[in-house]
N, C-alpha and C positions, 0 to 999 in steps of 0.2 A: 408779396403779392404774386400771384402766378400770373394774371392776365396782364399782359403789356402791349398796349397800343402801337401800332406802327404811322410812322410816318410823324406829322407835327399837330397838334393843336390847333383847333379853329378861335379867331379870335372873339372875347368877349363867350368864352369855354371856361368854367370853372374847375381848377386842377389842383389836388394834393401835392405841396412840396414839401420837400426836405432841404432847411435853410445849413450851407454849405461853408459862405465865407460872409463878413460884416467888415463892409468899411467905411470910414467916417460919412461917405454920402451915397451908399449903393450897398444891396443886400444878393447875395449868389446864392443860387438855389439848386437842387438838381429836381424834376417832372415824375414823381415816384409812378407814375400811370402810364408815360410815355419813355420805357429803355431809358430812366435816365437821363433823357434830352436835359439841357444849362439853359437857367432861365436867369432875369436880371430885373432886382426892383428897385429902380431909383430912388432916392431919400423920399423925393417929393409925392410918391405912390404908398406910404410906409404906413404915414397917418395924417389927418388932418393939422392944419395949422402948422406952427413953427416947431422942429423939432431938435432938442439941443444935444440929448444923447440917443442916439439911436439904437442903441441896447435896450434901451430901458424898454424895447418894443416886440427887437428879436434876437434871438440867439444862435450860433452854432447848433444843429442836431433838432433845434426846434421843427415840428411839425406845423404847415399853416398852407391855408385855402387861399389861391391866388385867381386873380381874374385873367385872363389872356389879353392885353392890349395891343401887340402888332408882334407880328410872324413874321422873318427875312428867312426865307426857305437857300436862298442863295448862301448866304451869311451866316447862316443856324444861330440866327439871335432870335432869342424869344424875350420880349417886353412883359413884365408882370405887375399887374397892382394888389396890394395888400388891403388897402383905405376903401379899395371900391364893390370890396364883400362886405355886406352888412349879416348880422348875428342869424338871420333867416337863412341867404344862403348857405353860409357856413356850416349852420346844424345840420341844413338836407344833406347839404356835399357829406358831410364826416358820418352821417347815417347811410348815406348810400355805399360809403365805403367800407363800413361795418357788417351791413348786409351781404357784398361783396366778400367778405372775407369770411364769414359766415358758412357762405356756400363752398367756397375752397375748403375749407377744415371739413365738412360732409364729405369732398372728394377725396381729399386727402387720410382720413380717417379709415372708409371702406376699401381704397386703394389699397393702401399698407395691410390692411386683415386679410386682402385678398394676394400680396405679394407683389403686386402690379405699383408702375409706377406713377405717382403723383400726377405728375406735368402730362402724362402722355395721356392719363383718364381725361386731366381737363382740354387737353388739344383734343380730343378726339369728340367730347364734348361741345367744347367751344365753337368747333370750327359748323357743327349745325346749329346750334340753338341760337347763336349770335347773330343767325342772319336774319332771325325775328325777333329777338330778344333784345333789349339793351346791354344786361348784364343778366349772369347766371340765376343769381337772386331771384329776379323777374319770375325766370324759367322755371325756376323751383317752387314757387308758389302755384304756379300752375301743375304741377307733380301734387303737393298736397291738396289741392283742389281737384284732384283726379281728374283735371283736363290736357294734363301731356304725359304720354307713356313713352319712358326715355327705352325700351325696348327696342324698338326700329336703330334706334343709335350704337348701343353697346349691351345687345342678348337680355334676354329675360331674367338670368341669375343676376345679374352683377346690378340692372336696374332693379330688380325685386330688392336689393338690400339696399341701394341709393333711397329710393322712394320712403324704404322702411324708416331710415335714419330721418330723412328730409319730413315725415309726417311727426317724427321725434322733436324735432326741432325748427320747424318752421309752420306757424299757425297762417290759415289763409285770411287774408284783409277781412274785416267786419265792417258792414257800413250801417251806422244805427239812426234811425230814421223815427221820430216823436212828432206827433200832433196831436190835436185834435177833430175828430168828426161828430157831426150832427146827422142823424140817420131819422129820417120821419116818413110814414107812408097814411095813407086814408083806406087803405085795405081793410076788410072786417077782422080778416086773420095778422092783423099786423105786427104785434108781437111776435108771434109765433115765425113770420118771416125774417123778422130782423135776428132772433135768436139764431135761426137756421144759418143766414149770413154771416155771423159771428162765429158759429159755430165752425165755419167754414176756413173764414180767417185762422182760426185759432189753429186746426188742425195743418194749414199752412207755414205754421213758423211763426205767426202774428201774434203778441201778448196782446191783450185785450183789456182794459180796466175800465169799468163804466162808473160815471161819474154818478149819474142820478139813477133813482130806481126807474126801471120801466114803467110808463103809464099809457092804460088803454083796455078797451076790454079783452077778455081772455077769450 
């Protein structure tokens, strides 16, 4: 990952870790997002209940999502928990990591095509975009939806190339809303008015399905 967070993580934060060592009563990890800072999972925080063999749950080299329990900045100690991360939290964190990796691949692809350093291009974008966005993927969603212009950061030509690739690989999130709507009117030309209202809705991108035949004076 090109994105490396500085400093220490916050308590309760979810982090992606790589298991580096497994002892009978503890697990040692590096925090992938924090310049490989090191943390420890006590056996009591690996899984609920009694653990007979800790290696049934973790092995060296395995990627795990952990929760930050305590941080001692003076000693550099970080206590982690594996068992306090539920499946939904784990899935959301891994999805976030995959999205950020996709954003980084887009940057790497364009940088190599232009003979530039991927890290230099990443840092140039991150310096400005991470002031407003949590990660580059979220910023790229706005680029895909024509809500963000990157040319003010990296120039028109490079921004155009990145935007083209973003639109190929990232689709703006869609929200689907369904429901039933009952429309009635006592106007003389009620049917005509309702039809005109529905036509306006359809032109605005709303899909309309009429469940019953319209009744009333024509």
